[in-house]
C-alpha angles and dihedrals in degrees: 000000000000111000099174139273119280143220087263088061091056092043090054094050092053091042094056091045093059096032102041099164137105098252094055093045094048089051090053099033092112089054090051094051096043101037104028116018098036097051090043089056091046091050093049095048093048094048094045092050091049091051093047088056091053095039107028092173094053095091092201120186124202129221129173115205123246119247091221116093121224105267090218092059107042094118090190096315126121122268095257137065118234090210137049132203138189125219130205114197142159101216137056094257105072096163096083120249106116095002131059124223138206106234145185120193130187120197135166093263101040149316137260141185137182147108128287151089124299091214116346116209116244093245090055093054089048087056087051092056093044090053090052091050092048098047119355095175100091093050092043087058091052092046091051090052091048092051092056096060135057105210100081135038134190113253141169141107117295135212116264089225107050116232115229113251119197090213108057094197089064098046091106089058093040096056099050121116087201129350147207136178105216153141131229130196137175116245115275135158088275090088089058093071141063092251090085090072092054090048092054093046092053092043094048090047088057091049097048095093088053091048090049092050096050098035090069094048094095091061093060116105117277104256090210091066092059096056 
């Protein structure tokens, strides 16, 4: 049962940021496993189980990120991440691409959670725009629901040259290169208690219709084949 993260969790994140080398990590590996990795797994399992009770057909899988960076993509950074995240996903590819994920991420400065793509492929976002052009009503309904709350916001990089959307209310969705619907907060003592799990469950429950909408996007016809 998730009881919260701790000050030791935060201390480790800052410690690995400023001491990102093998000798420091090996000396503090037990702290990482006890104060960071273990509660993250407990949090993920508890949230997933609660969502499966509410949405028995969701078939959500859970994955917690590794702290080790890909040695091929260090780009001058140290070999370890100073943050961890958990992903809930329905398909085998939890890393983004054609499939969105529900995520929670904890970093030294703050935490975030939401629904979206890590890095959507251009053809996927073209499918997204074609779907809006074909039938904007489902996303209009989701946009209306999003506008009536203050927990989550639409985010993501946009095209420098805006694309013309026939439905003005959806132009923010239409012009994204990739997108997410998420929430960010600075670190407070809130993360030290079990209430974080309840917050994520309620937030992810709100986001499930968005996840359902975007998780089927990859099955839409390839727009390049109709030109």
